Every structure is written in structure tokens, then in C-alpha cells.
N, C-alpha and C positions, 0 to 999 in steps of 0.2 A: 293541366298537368297530371292530375290523378287519373283521368280517363286513359291517358297514354300508358300509365303504369298498370292499370287494370287490363288493357288490351295486351300488354306484354307478358302478363302473368302466365298464360298457357305456354307461350314460347319458352319462358324461363324455366317452367317445370319440365318441359320436354328436353331442354338442354341439360338440366341437372340430372334427369333420368339417364340420358345418353352418356353423360360423363361418369355417372355411377356404374353403368353397365360396362363402359370401356375400362374403368379402373378394376372392376371385378375380373374382367376377361384377362387383363394384363397380369393381375396377381395370380390367377389360376395358371396361366401359361408359364409364368416365372417359377411357380412352385413345381410344375411338371418338369420344366427344363432343368431344374436344379439336380434332379436325380436320374435323368435319362439322356441318352444320346439324341441328337437332332433327328436321326433317321427312325427312331422308335415311333410307333403309332400310339395315339391316345387310346385308352381302353374304352370300350362301348359304355354308354351310359347305362346305369343299372335298370332304369325303367323302360329301356328300349329292348324289345324282343329281337332276337337275331334274325328271325324270318320276316320281319317287317321291312319293306324296302325303304331306303333312305330317299328323301327328296333330292331330285337331281339338281346339279349346279345351275343350270339355266333357269329353272323355276325359282330357286333362291335369289338369283341375280335380278330376275324381273320383279319379284316381290320387293326386294330392297330398293329397286328403282322407283317402284310405285310409292313406297313409304317416303322416299326422299322427295318426290314431287309433292305428295300430300303435305308434308311438313313445310315445304317451301310455299305452297299455295295458302296454307294457314297463316304464315308469317308475312307474306308479301301483300302489299296494299293493292297492287294491280292485277294479280292473278286470282283466278277462282279454281275450284277443284276440276272444272271441265275445260277451262280456257286459259292458257298461259298468255300473259300480256307483257312479259318482260323477257330480256335475253336469257337470263338464267332459267326462268320458267320454261321457255321454249326448248332449251337444251335438255332440261330434266325430263320434260314431257316426251320429247323425241326419243330419248334413251329408253324410257319406259315402254313406249309403243313399239319400238324396234325389238326390244327383248321379248315383249309379250307376243308379238307376231311370230317371232322365231320359235317360241315355246309352243304356241298353238299350232303352228304348221307342223312341227315335229310330232305333236300329239295326234294330229289328224293322220299323219303318215304311218303311225303305229297301228291304226285301226284296220 
């Protein structure tokens, strides 16, 4: 019984951290929305220089898919970081590889 609790501890910490980040994001969005129209843009972050390019959306999406698959692989008994062995793992891994391929193809075409 205790070994199951010990194995679940990293997942529990990950879920708590994700919940805390989601709550902070919702609070920040609500605070912004209280005084602005929906069409207003959020101001640039202070530590971000104006001339630095922002990461593109495809890169962010493929990185998020990678993190989702890694979190699943850490929690799933059947999946490893390299091999999905369940239906959810296969779906997440396929999403990650598809987005990564699209991003890398676009990067190659820019050169």
C-alpha cells in the first residue's frame, strides 16, 4: 500500500503544480479582463525586449504535446518515454510527432 503512495507522489506533485499554475493564470486573466475590453491586447512582459522574436504557435504546441506525452508516460504503467503501449499514449505520442514533424519541416523550408 505504501509503495503505491510513494509511486503516486511525483504525479500528485505534478497535478498540484498544474492546478496552481491554472489558478494563477485564471486569476491574472480575470484581473486583466475586469478593466479592459475583450479586444484589448495584453501588454508585453517587462522582461521581454521588443526586438526579440516571440516563439511561434506551432513550436509552443509541439512542446506542449511533448510535455503531455512525457507526463502520461511517467504516470502510465505500460508506456515508456520512447514507446507508447496504451491507446492514450499512442494518441499523445502521435500528436507530438505530427506537430514536431510539421515544425521541423517548416524550419527546414526557411533555410
